C-alpha positions in Angstrom: 157.8 104.2 129.0 155.7 102.6 131.8 158.7 101.2 133.7 159.4 104.8 134.5 155.9 105.5 136.1 155.2 105.8 140.0 152.5 103.2 140.5 150.6 103.3 143.6 151.9 99.3 144.2 155.4 101.3 144.2 153.8 104.2 146.1 153.2 101.5 149.1 156.5 100.2 148.5 158.9 102.6 148.7 156.6 103.6 151.8 160.0 103.9 154.2 162.0 105.5 151.9 160.4 108.9 150.4 159.1 110.1 153.3 155.4 112.2 153.7 155.3 114.8 150.5 154.5 112.7 147.5 151.7 110.7 149.9 150.1 113.9 151.3 150.1 115.5 147.6 148.5 112.5 146.2 146.2 112.5 148.8 145.6 116.0 148.4 144.7 115.8 144.7 142.4 112.8 145.5 140.4 114.9 148.0 140.3 117.8 145.5 139.1 115.1 142.9 136.3 113.6 145.3 135.0 117.2 146.3 134.7 118.1 142.6 133.1 115.1 140.9 129.6 114.5 139.9 128.4 110.8 139.6 125.4 109.9 137.9 123.1 107.2 138.7 124.9 104.1 136.4 122.3 102.0 134.2 123.6 98.6 134.1 122.4 94.9 135.0 124.0 92.3 137.2 126.1 90.5 135.1 130.0 90.2 134.8 131.8 92.6 132.4 135.7 93.3 131.8 136.8 95.4 129.5 141.0 95.1 129.0 142.9 98.2 127.2 146.1 96.7 125.9 148.3 99.9 124.6 150.9 99.4 122.1 152.8 102.9 123.4 154.9 104.2 120.2 152.7 104.1 117.3 152.5 101.0 116.0 152.9 100.1 112.1 149.6 98.4 111.9 149.2 98.6 108.0 152.1 95.8 108.3 149.7 94.2 110.9 146.6 94.3 108.5 147.0 94.0 104.9 145.9 93.6 101.6 146.0 90.5 99.4 144.6 89.7 96.3 144.5 92.7 93.4 145.5 95.1 95.7 148.3 93.6 97.2 150.9 95.3 94.2 149.7 98.7 95.6 151.0 97.8 99.1 154.0 96.7 97.9 154.8 99.4 95.9 154.0 101.9 98.3 155.6 100.6 101.2 158.9 99.6 99.3 161.3 97.6 101.7 158.8 97.4 104.2 156.5 95.2 102.7 155.6 91.8 103.8 155.9 88.9 101.5 152.9 87.8 100.2 153.7 84.3 100.1 154.5 85.0 104.0 151.1 86.8 104.8 148.6 84.8 107.1 145.1 85.2 105.3 141.7 85.7 107.6 138.4 84.9 106.2 136.8 88.6 106.5 133.0 88.2 106.2 131.9 92.0 105.1 134.6 93.0 102.7 132.9 91.8 99.6 135.6 90.6 97.1 138.4 92.3 98.9 141.3 90.2 100.6 143.2 90.9 103.7 145.8 88.8 105.8 148.1 89.1 109.0 151.4 89.3 109.7 153.6 86.3 109.6 153.9 86.6 113.6 150.4 86.4 114.5 148.7 82.5 113.7 146.8 82.8 117.0 145.2 85.9 116.0 144.4 84.6 112.5 142.7 81.3 114.5 141.0 83.7 117.1 139.4 86.0 114.2 139.0 82.8 111.5 136.7 81.8 114.3 134.9 84.9 114.8 135.9 86.0 118.1 138.0 89.0 116.8 137.2 92.2 114.7 139.8 94.8 113.2 138.5 98.5 113.1 140.7 100.4 110.1 141.7 103.7 109.8 140.8 104.8 113.2 142.2 107.9 114.6 141.4 111.0 117.2 138.8 113.3 115.3 137.3 116.3 116.7 134.8 116.5 113.4 134.6 114.7 110.3 138.1 115.4 108.3 138.5 115.0 104.6 142.8 115.5 103.8 142.2 118.8 102.0 140.2 120.3 105.3 143.2 118.4 107.0 146.0 120.1 105.5 144.3 123.7 105.2 143.5 123.5 109.2 139.6 124.4 108.0 138.5 122.3 110.4 139.3 121.9 114.2 142.2 119.4 114.4 143.5 117.3 117.7 145.8 119.2 119.3 149.5 117.8 119.0 148.8 115.6 115.8 152.0 113.5 115.2 153.4 113.7 119.4 153.3 110.8 121.2 152.5 112.6 124.5 149.2 114.3 123.2 148.4 111.8 120.9 148.3 108.9 123.5 146.8 111.3 126.2 143.9 111.7 123.9 143.2 108.0 123.3 143.1 107.4 126.8 141.2 110.6 127.5 138.5 110.7 124.5 139.3 114.3 124.5 141.3 115.2 121.7 140.6 119.1 121.8 142.1 119.7 125.0 144.8 118.3 127.6 143.3 116.8 130.5 144.4 114.2 132.8 141.2 112.1 133.3 140.7 109.1 131.4 137.6 107.6 130.9 138.3 104.7 132.1 138.5 106.2 135.0 135.7 108.0 134.8 133.5 105.4 134.2 134.9 103.5 137.2 133.6 106.7 138.9 129.9 105.8 137.9 129.9 102.4 137.5 131.9 101.1 140.6 128.6 101.3 142.7 127.7 98.2 141.3 130.5 96.2 142.7 129.8 94.4 146.5 133.3 95.7 147.6 135.2 98.4 146.2 138.1 97.8 149.0 140.5 96.8 145.8 139.3 99.6 142.8 137.6 98.3 139.6 140.4 99.3 137.6 143.3 97.3 137.6 147.1 98.2 136.3 149.2 96.0 135.1 151.9 99.3 133.8 151.4 101.2 137.0 149.7 104.7 137.3 148.5 105.6 134.0 145.8 108.6 132.6 143.4 106.1 131.2 142.2 104.7 134.5 142.7 108.2 136.4 139.0 109.5 137.7 137.7 112.1 139.5 137.7 110.0 142.8 139.2 106.4 141.3 142.5 105.4 141.5 144.3 102.6 139.7 145.3 99.5 142.0 148.7 98.3 140.0 149.6 94.7 140.4 152.9 93.2 138.5 153.4 89.9 136.7 156.2 88.5 139.2 155.8 85.8 141.9 155.9 87.9 144.9 152.5 89.7 145.9 152.2 93.5 145.8 152.9 95.4 149.3 155.3 96.7 151.5 158.7 95.1 151.5 159.8 93.8 155.3 156.3 94.7 156.3 155.1 91.9 158.5 157.8 89.6 156.7 157.8 85.8 158.7 161.5 86.3 158.0 161.5 88.2 161.1 165.2 90.7 161.5 165.5 94.0 163.1 165.0 96.1 160.5 161.8 94.2 159.3 160.7 94.4 163.2 161.1 98.2 163.2 159.5 98.9 159.9 156.6 97.3 161.0 156.6 98.6 164.5 156.8 101.7 162.7 154.4 101.6 159.8 151.7 99.8 162.9 152.1 103.3 164.8 151.6 105.8 162.3 148.3 103.4 161.2 146.9 103.8 164.5 147.5 107.3 165.4 145.2 110.2 164.7 146.6 113.3 163.5 145.0 117.0 163.7 147.0 118.1 160.3 144.9 117.1 157.4 147.6 116.4 155.2 148.9 113.7 157.9 146.2 112.4 158.5 145.2 111.7 154.7 148.8 110.5 154.4 147.7 107.8 156.8 144.3 107.2 155.3 146.2 106.4 151.5 148.4 103.9 153.4 145.2 102.3 155.1 143.2 102.0 152.3 146.0 100.7 150.4 147.1 98.4 153.0 143.4 96.7 153.1 143.2 96.7 149.1 146.7 94.8 149.0 145.8 91.9 152.2 142.0 91.3 150.0 143.9 90.9 146.9 146.5 88.7 148.3 143.6 86.7 150.0 141.9 86.3 146.9 144.6 85.2 144.9 146.3 82.7 147.3 142.8 81.0 147.4 142.1 81.3 143.8 143.8 78.0 141.8 145.9 78.5 138.7 144.2 77.9 135.8 145.0 74.6 133.2 145.9 77.1 130.5 149.6 77.3 129.9 150.8 81.0 129.6 154.7 81.9 127.5 157.4 83.7 129.2 157.3 86.6 127.3 155.9 90.0 129.6 152.5 89.9 127.3 151.7 86.4 128.1 152.5 86.8 131.9 150.1 90.2 132.2 147.6 88.2 130.6 148.5 85.4 133.3 148.1 87.6 135.7 144.5 89.2 134.5 143.2 86.0 134.0 144.1 84.9 137.7 142.4 88.1 139.0 139.2 87.4 136.7 139.1 83.6 138.0 139.1 85.4 141.4 136.5 88.0 141.0 133.8 86.6 142.7 136.3 86.4 146.0 136.7 90.4 145.0 133.1 91.4 144.9 133.2 92.7 141.1 130.8 93.1 138.2 132.8 95.4 136.6 136.4 95.4 135.7 138.8 97.3 133.8 142.3 96.2 133.5 145.5 98.1 131.9 148.2 96.6 129.6 151.0 99.2 128.6 153.9 97.5 126.2 156.1 99.8 124.4 158.8 100.2 121.9 156.5 100.5 119.0 158.2 103.6 117.9 160.2 102.0 114.9 161.9 104.5 112.8 164.3 102.0 112.4 164.7 98.1 112.4 160.9 97.7 111.3 160.4 94.5 110.0 162.7 92.8 112.8 161.6 94.3 115.8 157.9 94.1 114.6 158.3 90.4 114.4 159.5 89.5 117.3 157.0 92.1 119.2 153.9 91.0 117.5 154.5 87.3 118.2 154.4 88.2 122.0 151.1 90.0 121.0 149.7 87.0 119.2 150.3 84.2 121.9 149.8 86.6 124.7 146.3 87.2 123.0 145.8 83.7 121.9 146.7 82.4 125.9 144.0 84.5 127.2 141.0 83.7 124.8 142.2 80.1 125.7 142.3 80.8 129.6 138.8 82.6 129.1 137.4 79.8 127.0 138.4 77.7 130.0 136.8 79.9 132.3 133.5 80.1 130.8 134.2 84.2 130.7 134.8 84.8 126.9 131.5 86.5 126.3 132.2 88.5 129.4 135.6 89.9 128.4 136.2 92.4 126.1 139.8 93.0 124.9 140.6 95.9 122.9 144.0 97.7 121.7 144.8 101.0 121.2 148.4 103.2 120.0 148.6 106.5 119.8 148.9 107.2 116.3 149.7 104.5 112.7 152.6 105.3 111.0 153.8 106.5 107.7 153.0 103.9 104.9 156.0 105.2 103.0 159.6 103.9 104.7 162.3 106.6 105.8 165.1 104.1 104.7 164.5 101.3 107.3 161.6 102.1 109.2 158.7 104.4 109.5 157.8 108.1 110.8 154.8 108.9 113.0 151.5 109.3 111.2 147.7 109.2 111.9 145.0 106.8 110.9 145.3 103.2 111.7 144.3 99.7 112.6 142.9 98.4 116.1 141.4 95.1 117.1 139.0 94.0 119.5 138.6 90.1 121.0 135.9 88.4 122.8 132.9 86.2 122.7 130.8 89.2 122.5 132.5 90.7 119.3 130.6 90.6 115.7 133.8 89.4 114.7 135.3 87.7 111.5 135.0 91.5 110.0 136.9 94.7 109.0 135.2 97.7 110.2 135.8 100.9 109.0 136.7 101.8 105.3 140.3 100.0 104.9 141.9 102.2 102.4 143.7 101.2 99.3 147.3 102.0 99.9 148.4 103.8 96.9 150.0 107.7 97.6 147.6 109.3 95.7 144.3 107.7 97.5 141.7 110.9 98.7 142.6 110.1 102.5 146.6 110.7 101.8 147.7 113.8 103.6 151.6 113.4 102.5 154.2 111.0 102.8 151.7 107.7 103.3 149.7 109.7 106.1 146.2 108.8 106.0 143.2 110.9 107.9 141.3 108.7 109.6 137.7 107.4 108.3 136.5 106.5 111.9 136.9 108.3 115.3 138.4 107.2 118.6 134.9 108.5 120.3 133.3 106.1 117.9 135.1 103.4 118.7 135.2 104.0 122.6 131.2 104.5 122.7 130.7 101.4 121.6 132.8 99.7 124.1 131.3 101.9 126.9 127.7 101.0 125.3 128.5 97.7 125.7 129.9 97.6 128.8 126.6 99.0 130.4 126.9 102.8 130.2 124.3 105.6 130.3 124.1 107.8 127.6 124.5 110.6 129.2 127.9 109.5 130.6 128.7 108.7 126.9 128.2 112.4 125.8 130.0 113.3 128.8 132.9 110.9 128.4 133.2 112.2 124.9 132.2 115.5 124.1 132.9 115.3 120.7 130.6 112.1 119.9 127.9 114.1 118.4 129.8 114.9 115.5 130.0 111.5 114.8 127.3 109.5 116.2 123.9 110.2 117.6 123.7 108.4 121.2 120.2 108.0 121.0 120.3 106.2 117.9 118.8 102.5 117.7 122.0 101.9 115.7 125.5 101.4 117.0 128.2 103.6 116.4 130.1 100.9 114.3 128.6 97.3 114.7 131.4 95.4 116.0 129.9 94.8 119.6 126.8 92.3 120.4 124.7 93.6 123.0 
C-alpha cells in the first residue's frame, strides 16, 4: 500500500515530469492549514526523544504473535484449530505481571523474545479503537457509540493514525504533535517528522509535512539536478530549476510552488550533508526491508546533532498483513523480518547509547478473527501490540489478555474480540513520555476522558517510565 503513495521525496524527484498543478495544490492546502492552526506552548525539557511508529498495515493476526501457554494453551488450540502454532514451537517469555499465567511468542521471533526477557519490551493486549468503554452486548446491539467503519481497512487505519475514531479526518496525531513541539528543535529545515514510507496521515499536521527518505543507497533529491556526470539533459534541468527558484512571482500559486521547492531543496541538502558526515554504525543489519528501514532510522538518529533535533517522529509502514489465506506461511516470514529488524535496531540504539531516548511502538488497524476461515483469518477488532525501548517498563503484558474460548464474554461473534483497552490510552501514554502538555493530549484524543483523567497522577496504562 505504501508504495503507491506520493511522498515528498517523489514529489521533488518528479518535478521535471509532473508540472505545476499538483505542487501548487499541495502548497495551497499547506498554507490554508497553517492559517487555521493554533499552537500551544510545549511543556518539555531539553532532552532528545524519538518515537518510531511501526505500522503493520493489513491487520496483523496478533493472537498468533503473542500466545498463551500452560493450561490456557488447549483453549487457544481448540479455537484456532488448523491455525494454532504447535506448543513445542512457541518461544516462552517471562512476563512478570501475569501471575501464574504463561505466554510465548511466534517461533519466528527469537530476537523479540530476548528483548522482552531483558526488560526492554512490553506487550499491550486486546487493544483497539473505542469511543467509550464497550461490552460485547453493547457493541452487538449498538447501544453505545462505536468507531466509524469497524472492520474497514481504510477507516480503522485512519483512526489509529488520527486518534479520532468518531470522525473521519486527515490530520494525524504524530503531525499535530510536531505542530506543537517542533519549536524545541534548533533547526526545522528538515521536518521533525521523518517518513520511510512516503506520505501518510499519521504525520500530517496543520503546518507539518513529513520529510520522506528511502532505504536505498542513493540520497533523496531531484534526479539529474546538479549531477556531477554532466550531460545536456542534466545541464538543462539544473539551469531550468535554478531559473524557477530565482524568480519572484506575482501569482501566489506560482510563488507557493517555488517556495515548496526551495524548502525541499534546502532540506535535502541539509539531510545529505549530515548523513555524509556521519559514520556508519558498527551494528550489522540484515538485507530484508524492515532491517534496512531501521538501519536508515538509526543512521539519522546518529546524525541528530548535525540536524538540530531534540524531538523526532519516524513512521514505517510494513504492508501485507491481510492474511485471509496462507496465514501460517506468510506470517512466519513477515514476523521473522520484524523480529530481525527490531533486534538489530535495539542493538544499534545500545551502540549509540540512545536506548532510553528512543521508543518504538507498533500499530495495526485491527486484530483478526480467532476462528479460521479455512486457511486464514478475517477482519476483527481487538489485538495485541508491542512497545520497545529503554524507557519501557518492560517484561510485562499490559491490559487483559483474554482466554481464547469462544464463549468469552468479550467475544462479539466468530472469534471477534471487543477491545478492553482503547488506542487513546496507548497513545496518551506515549505522548506523555514524549513531553506533551495535558491540554494537548485532550485535544489530540477527544475521547480520552472516557478512559483516563489526564490530570491524574496515574499513567493511562503504565508501560512507560517517566
